[in-house]
N, C-alpha and C positions, 0 to 999 in steps of 0.2 A: 301257284304260279305254273300255269305254264312252260314246259320243261323245248328244249329249242326242236326236236325232232315233232313237237305237237303244235307247233308254231308254224314248222315248214312244211308237214302233215294237210295244214288250215291254207296255207296260203296255196300248195297244190289242188285243192280240192276247188279253191276261189278261179284258178287258171283252166281249170276244168269244167267252171261253171260260164267264164266267159267263151271258150269250145262251141258250149251248146247253146250258147246264143250266135256262131255264126260269126264271133272274135276271135280273132290270132291271138292269142298270151303275146306274141312274139311275133310282130308282123313288123313293113320295113318299108311302107309305101307312105308317109310320112313328108311334108315337105316341108322346111322350114323358111321362114323369114326372119331373118338378125335381124337385119335395122326394124325390124318392126318391135320383136324381143327387145335391141338395147335400149329402143326408145323407153317402153314399158318402166324397165329397169332404171334407167334414169330421172323419170318420174316418181318415182318409187323414193329419189333419195334425196329426190328436190322442195325441201319445206312448202318453199315458194307455190310451184307446181302442184305438190297435192292440195296444196291450199285451197285454191282456184277449182276444184272437182268436186262435182255435186254429189249430196249423200245420193245414201239409196234410192230414195223416195221421189228424187228430185231428177235423177238420168232421166233425158231426153228421147223417146222415141226413136230419132235417127241418128243417135251418139253414134259417132263411128266408133268398131269391132278392133280388136288387137286381140294377138296373139302374143300364149305364156302355155313353154315349155319347158320341161325338166322332171328333176329328182318329188318328189311328196316329205319331205321331211319331216310334216307336223298337222296333226285336226284336230281344230279346236273350231268345236263345235259345224255348223255350215264351212268352216272356212279351212282352204287348205293351203299347204305354206311350199311354196314349190323354191326349189335349188338349183342353180343356172350358176354357169359360168361368170356370169355378173354382178351377183348377187343374191337373195333371195325377194321373192314377194309372193301374196297375197294372193287366192281366187274364190270370192266365193261364186259355192259351190251350191244352190238347193236343185232339186229332185221337177219341183214343180218345176219350174222356169227351165228344165230341158226334154226331150223329144222323150218319152215312153221308154225306147232305144238305148237313149243313151243312160236311162236315169237306172236301167235295171247294169247296164256297163257299169256306174260309179257304184253301184253297191260293192262289187271285186274288189272292190279296191283296197293296196294295202298299202302302210308305210315303205318308204323306198321301190312303189314304181315308179316307172316313167309317164304321164301324164300332158297333154295335150289342151288346154281351154281355150275358146274364144268369145268376147263379149266385149261393153263399153267398160272404163273407167271410172272408179268409184271414188269416193273418200269416206272409213269407217268411223263408227262415232270416234275412237279416240284421235281422228287424225292420220292414218295409213291408208296407201294407197292398198286396190283392194280390185281383182280385175271379177267382176261379175257376169257368171258364166249364163253364155245360151247354148254352149255348142259343148261337147265335155269327146274325151278320145280317150284310149289306153293306148300305148305304145311302147311297152317291157314291164312284165311282172319281175318282180323280185320274190327270188325260192327263201332265199336266208335274209333271214330279218336283223335291222341292223343293230347296231350300237344303242346298249341301252338308254331310251329316254333321248338319244339322240344329243347325250353328252360329248357325244367323240369317243373314238380310242384313248383309251390310259396308259393301257402296259407298252410300253415303251419295245419291245419287241415284236408284239403283236401288230403296233404300229409299223413297225419296217415291212414285217412278211409281208399284212396284208394292205401296202398302200393303199391301193386301189378302194379297199372303206378309208382307210384313217385322210384319203382326198376331198373325199366325199362327204366326209361328219366332220372335214377340220379343215374351216374353212382357212386359219391364217396358216395351216399346215400348205394350202394350193397358190397363197398369196406369193410361199416362200419361192413355187416353182415356178411364177407366172414374172416373178423377180427372178431367178437364173435366167430366166429367157431373154428377159429385159436387156441382162447385164452381159449377156453372151451375143446378143444385135447389135449393142453398143462398143463390142469389143472389132465386131468387124465392122462394121461401119467406118470405127475411127480409119481402121489401116486399111480397106478402101480405100478412105480420101486421101492418105500420104502414098498411092500408088504403089499398094501391095497387091502381090498378084495370092489368091488365096491355088493351095496344091494338096492333092493328097500322095500322102508315102504308105511303104505297106506297111502292115501290122503283123506279116512272118516274114522273119529274120531268122538270115543262115549264121548269124555269128551275134555276138554280147557288143553291145553298144552305144554309143551315145551320151551316157549314164553311168555311174556308179552302183548296178544295184545286183538283186539275183532274180533270175527270171527265169518266166514259168516253161516249161519245157512240151514243145508238141511235134509231131512228126506228119510226115506227107506219104500215102500210101504209097501209091503210083509213081512217086519220082523215090524213095524211099529214101526221105530225105529228114534229116533231123533240124528243127527252127524251135522257134524260141520267139514268143508274144514278143510286142515293139514295149521296150524299156523309157527309148524317146525316139524322136523321126530325125536328131539333130543331123546325124551323117547322112541322113537322104536327103536333107536341106539343103546343107553346104554342097553338094554334089550342084544341086541345080543351081547354086547360085556359081560356080564352077562354069558351069555352061551357058549363065547368062542373064540368068533371071535374077536381078539386081536383089530384089525386096520381096521375100516372100514370107508366105505364112502356111502354116497349119491350125486348125483348131479340134481335135480329137481326140480316142481313149490311149492312153500307155497302162501298163502293167507289168508292177514289182512284188513280187513273191517273199512277202515282206508280214511283222504281223499287222496288226486290226488295233484299229486306236480312235481316241478322236480327230486325231486328223490323220490319218492313215486308211484307206483303203487298195484291193489292192487292184482294181482297175476305178483310173480316175481320168479329167480330161486337162488336158496340156494344152495350153499356146505360145506357140511358138512360132519367131517370126528371127528372119536373118536378112540383112542393111549391109548391101556396100558401102566403102567408101564413109565408114563411120568406125565412130567408137564406144568403150563403154559408155564414158563422161558426155556422150548424146544419147544414146538409151537413158540416161536419169535423166535426162528434163523432158523427154519422149514419155518415160513410162510416169510422169507427173503427171504432164499433160493427159494424158490416157484415161488414168485413173478420175483423175477433176472429175474429165468429163462423167463418166460413165456413175461417180457419186452423185451430180448433177440431174443425172437421168433418174436415177430410182430416187433423187428427193423430190423430181416432179409427180412423179407414180407412185411412187410408195413410201409418201413422208415419213410414217409409223418407225422402219426402222432405223432411222439417221436422228431422229429424240431424243437424247438424253444419253451420247456415243461416250464412252470412256478413252474417246481416240479422237483425233482432230487433224484430218484430211485437207483442211484451209487455212491451217496453218506451214510453217515457213517445214521442210521436209533435210532432216540430219544426214549426212554424209559423215562419215567418222571407217577410220581408216582401222584393218583390226586389231591391232597389236595398241594404239590408241584406245578405241575401247577396253583395249584388258588394264591400260593406265587409265584410264574410267574409271571402271572398277574397282579398284582401289585404292583411287585417291579418295573413292567419295565413301569408300566402306565402310568408315566411319560416320558416318551423318544420315536420319533418316529419311528415306523410307530403304536404302536399300546395309544390309545388315555385314556386320563384323565378320570376316571369312577367318582362318588360319591360314590362306595364301598370304595375307599381309601382313605379314612377318619377316618374309622372304625377299615378294614381289613389289619394286619399286619401278617405276617409268627407267630407268639406266637396264635394271638387267633386264626388262623388256624387253627393250631397244638391242641388247650383247646376247647374243650367241653363248660363248665361253660359261657368262656368267646365267644366264635360262635356264642350262643345259644344268651348271650345281646348284642353283637352289631348286631346279622340281629334283635333283639324287633329293638336299637334303628335306625334302618336304614329304619323301616316297615313305617313309617310317611313320610318318601323323594323321597320315589321310585313312581315307576309309578303304576293303579292302578290294571295292569295286574300280576304284578311284587309281587304287597300287595297281589292277590289272590291266586296268588302261593307258597307266603310263611303261609299264613294261612292252609293251603294243608298238611306245614310238621309237621311228625309225629315225626321225632327220627330225634339225629345229622345228620344217615350216609342218611338221605334226605334233609338234611340242606347241607351235602356237596355236594351232585348229584345236588342241583336244582345250588348253587352259580357253578359250573363249569360249569353245560350248560348255564347261563349266561353270567359268563363274561368270560370264557374261548374258549369252543367248536368255538365259533363265529372269535376267535382269531388265531386259532390256526397257518393259514398260517403264518400270522403275528411273533409269537412269537419265532418259530423254523424255522430257515434257513438255510442256505449253508454260511461258512464263508467269503466268498462277498456279501453274500446278495442278491441275483441275485432270487435264490430260495431257494420253503417254501421245510422244510425235511418232510418223512414219519417220524408219533408218534406214539408210542404204548405210549397210556394209558394206566395206572394200579391199585390197589389194589383200586378197587370199595367198597362203602360200602356193607355191606353185603343185608342191607337190599332189596338194589337196582339187586340183583342178586338172588336168591332163591333155583336156580337147582348148583348155585358154591360151594366150600368147602372154607371153612374158614381156613384163616390166624392162621399155629402154632402159631406164635409173638403173635400177634393181632386180635383176633377176633371178633373184630368190621370189619376188614376189610375184602376181599376175594381174592386170587388167581386169578387175572382176569386179562383178555386185551383187549383193542379196537384201534383196530388201523387205525388212516387216515392220507391219501394224499392226498393234498391238499386243505382239511378245509372235504375230505367228507371218514364221517365212510364206511370203505370197509370191516373191519370182526371186530370177538367177541370170544373169548377163554379165556378156564380155566379150575384151576384143579377141578375133575370133584369133586359131593360131592357122598361116596358114605358111606356114614354112614346111614342104613336107618331112626334111630329115628330120624336122625338130617332134614334130610328129610324132615318126614314129619311131624316134630315142622313146619316146613317152608310150606307145604304147608297149612296147620292150618291159619299160619296168613294172605298167601293167601287167606282165604275165611276171612277173622275178616276184609282185606283189599274191599273185594265184597259185605258184609254187608255192609260197610260203604259209597257206589256206590261205587266202581270202576271194570268200567264195562272190565277191561283188564285183569283183575286178575286168577291165572286157578285154576283148580279144583281140589278136595282132589284126586288125582292117586289112587287107593289102590292096583289096582296089579303091578304098577313100585315101588310100598312099596314092595311086595310079593318080585317081582324078587331081587332088592338091598338085602333082607334077605338071599337071596341066595350066597351074596355076591360076589363083585365087588370087581373086580384089582384094585387099582392106577392106573386112567388115567386122561386124558385130551382130552377136546372138541375144537373142530373150529367150524366156521359158516360165510361162507364169501359170500356177496353180491354178486352171478356171473354181474347185468348189474350195477351195483355201479360200479365195476373192470372192466368192459370194458365203461364203460362213461369217466371213469379216463384215462384208456390208449391210450381212443384212442380220447380225448378232446369232446366232445360232452356236450355241457348243459342240455341236459333233458332226465330221464327215456324212455323217449317218443321216442328219437333219437336210440336208442338200443333194443329195442322189436319190434318188428315186427308187432307185433297186441294188439298195448296199449288200454286199457279201454277208448272208446269215449260215449261223450252224444250222442243220436239217436243228426241227424240236425234238427235246428229248419223249421218252418215252409219256411220263407225268404233264407231257406238254403237245398233246397233239393237233396235231392244221387238221382246223375245222371240217367237216364231215360233209360229202359233195352232196348234193341232193342225186337223188338214184335216179 
């Protein structure tokens, strides 16, 4: 079997043969007719329309001609299969039906080349559509061979690195990204209909803010200014609310210098919006409406992503305060499918809702838990941090088991509410219990998808929260925020009561399209350079 370099050499020879015929190997003068091409693919997908086509011997001499153009993905005798953005279709290319010049060009075709044909439509012996070519054009030479036998790329790392090959060789992969585009379009349409204004805010920030995360550092040479890549657009969007834009949103990239996992990529896409004269409870209602509408869009155009789901969006959406969720976890610990934990011995509903008793219970358990949990408990500085830690340890991994449909077959979306104020430095304290804030996070099938809260618009309270963040920084917290004096100045000019919302677009696409990793919904995820024993495909000379 020929090695890759021999195949490349053969393809270069074909390109040279085209040039000697006066045909450019890489032309740029073909004019597409998308409407006609879509019509060909529509007929190819319709059994009724295919059945009505004539067979090859019965094609009328005056039959309408159609164009078909794209990448050649298979040769089957006189048939070439062409891949387009709308699906695959085949053309019957008999050299004797072409002009002598076109027949010579046809002789140099390789798999993965781009070509165009023109001719009438017909039905093959198997009942499939084919375009019987009477004109043939070469549109672009592929100097590298495609994946073996067009089974597609199967090496995961190679798929992500060579996404361009992954997309044209694996149609299901391309379908995910088309669905992603539909989802983003649906988000925009929903917010536009609700009178939100789409804006753009800076990606280069002079200080860390908008979220608790470790930033990327950069530097502006002309101004000799250290800068950070944006962690979140939040503080800039809220400045616009102060300025009189009552409803604003932005869909854009954020950057966080964190680990890479199936749910994390250093750069990712967020939707954030801010709505004056609204509370976090209003946003829960709005979130449910928005995501149900997005899912209806997906069901219409890509029903294969909606079938056989392990979660139910059409059913009820649970709303559970964080401390209540911990109580649920403990109270249901003895019942399948939630496993019993050692915390069940000391935690009860009474203990969870009593600060002194909860501190004593955690101290009592500190010697009985694993070493990693012991380290986390030692870092706790307040009851709020203690509640949040227990939630992360005990509840979050079990959300899909704790909250299910009545028949138990699917998990339910869950809004976790009433977060401790210590872990919510930008959220408004609850009027009745200021130890907690008016905030929710939305989880679907165990994935955190969205975060929202009633906004803090008291400048003195916000300044005190920023100071607490600086204290955390001095204690070694690399993710703590800076003190943003200009933002305090903006709040001092008066911000109306408002609520703000952030949604991870990548995680939403993962969830709705049933993709196991964030890399499966990012066209170009961050990758390590290939190792010495995994070289990058050699470029043509």
